[in-house]
N, C-alpha and C positions, 0 to 999 in steps of 0.2 A: 670303882669298877662299874662298867655299864653293861647290862644284858641287852644286846641288840637283837630284836626279832626272834627271841627264843621263847616267847610266851606260849602257853598252852591254850589253844582255842579249839573248843569241841562243842558238839550239840548239847543243849541244856538237858539236864537230867529230868526224869519224869516229874519230879517235885515241882518244877516250874509250871507244869500244866495243871497242878492241883490248887494253885493259889490265884485268887483274883487280885487286882491291883489294890495295894494298901498305901498308895503314894502319899508322900509328904507334900509335894509341890508339883505343879504343872507349869511349864514355861514354854515359850515359843508362841508364835501368832496362833490364836485359836481357829482362825478360818483362812488358811493360806489358799489363794486361788491358784489355778494351774499355771498362770503366768508367773506368779511369785513363789512357786514351789521350792522347798528347801532342797539343796544339793548336799548339805552336810549339817550335822548337829554337834557342836563342840560342847563338852562338859568339863568345867573346872572342878577338879577333884580335891582341891586344897582343903586340908583339915578333916576330911571324912574319916571317921573311925570305923574299925572293923571289929565286930563283937562275936557273933555266934554263927552257927551253920545256916545254910539257906533256909529261909522261912522263920527264923527266930524273930520274936517281936521287937527286939532292940536294934535290928539292922536298919541302916539308912536305905530308904527307897526313894528314888526320884523318878518323876514322869515328865516326858517332853513330848509336845505335839509336833509330829513330823509330817502329818498329812494322812488322810484316810487311805488305807491299803498301800501305803508307801513301802518300798522294799529297802531293807538295810543291806547294803552291798559291801561295806568294808569297815575296818576299824584301824585307827592310827592311835598310837599312844606315846607319850613322853612324860613319865611319872617318876616321882621319888617316894619310896615306901620305907616305913620302919616297922619291923616285927619285934614285939616285946618278948624277951626270953620267958618261957621256953617256946613261944610260937615261932614259926618259920616264915620267911618272906614268900615262899612258894604257896603258903596257905591264904594269902590275901587274894580274894576272888571277887570278880564282878560278873553277875549274871544279867544279861540283857535280852529282852524279848517283847512280845506283845503284852498288853495289859491283861488279857484273858489267860495268859500262860500258854503252854503247848510249844509253840515255835520259839526258838531262842538259842542263845549261845552262852557258854560258860568260858570266862576269860581269866587266866592267871598270868599277869605280866612277869612275876618272879619265878615262873615254872623252873624247877630244877635247883633253885637256890634254897636248899634245906638248912638254913642258918638263921639265927636271930640277927638283928642289927638293921642298918640302913643301906639302901642301894637304889640306884637309878636304872630305869629300863625305858627303852624306846624301840619303836618299830612300827610296822604296818602289815596288814593282812587283807587280802581280797577274799571276802566271804563267798563271793561268786566262784572264784577258782577253787576254793576248798569245799564247795557244795554245801555251804552253811548259810547262804543268804535266806532271808525270810521276810514275810510281809507282816506289818502291824495290822490291827483290825480296823473296823469302820470308825472307831473313835480316834484313830490316828495317833495313839499314844505308844511311845517307846518307853518301856519300863526298865529301870536299872535297880538292882539290889546288890549292895556291897556286903559281902559276908566272908566267913572263914571256911576253908576247906576242912579244918578241924578246930573245934572250940577247946582252947586250953583254959580250963576253969580257974587256974591259979593266977591269971592276969586279966585285967579289964581296963582298957580294950586290949585285944590281942595284937592289933596293929593299927597304923595310921597311914593314910595316903597323904603325905606331907605337902606335896605340890604337884602341879602338872595338869595336863589335859588328856582326855580321851575323846577322839572325834570319830563320829560315825558317818559313813557315806550313805546318802539317801537318794533313792530314785523314786520320783513321783509315780503314782499309779497311772497307767495308760488306760483311758476309757475303752470299753469294748466297742467293736464296730456298731453294735445295735444302739449304743449310747450316742454315737455320732449321728446315726440316723434320726433318733429322737430329737437331738439338738437341731438338726437341719429342718425337721418338720416344725419345730417350735419357732424357728427363725422365719420360715415361710408364712406361718400363721401370723406372726407379728407384722411382717411386710404386707400381707393381705389386709389386715386391719388398718394399717397406716394408709394404704392406697384408698380404701373405702372412705376414711375420714377426709383425705385430701380431695377426693372427687365430690364429696357432699357439700 
């Protein structure tokens, strides 16, 4: 049975704003230029285990460089999950947001599937259409934390993301008009220096 586009996607709880990044890894090009800016960030979730509620020390946290002040515009998913009894598939959760916390989204691909076992889920959502798009910070880091909606203390891990990918749509930050003006002045200055050197 496949749950198509039934995921629960909502604004991050205030807890996201209380945590700084505790990332395990950072991937992606560290200094993307505007010409080579990312348009998406695919994350292979194969084998990621789900342990505690948001903020628990044992949770898997991943960081990806998507560009300073980039906007996360969409999420697409095609995943296979297992919830160990008595945990439910609807409890396997992914919170994603900026590294500083605050802005972000809580995503439950198995939303409504209040059973243990294994199931596959796929779908996509425009965060822009839902009013949930957000910008990462100046560090350009998109922070992901895999966690449980409810920690069942009798099992460890509560669940596993067996396979699949979650892909985030990314829109590069657009420089302010004043930035373009500063860039133009800088280029004029370089041109003036080059002319002086050529005439000398």
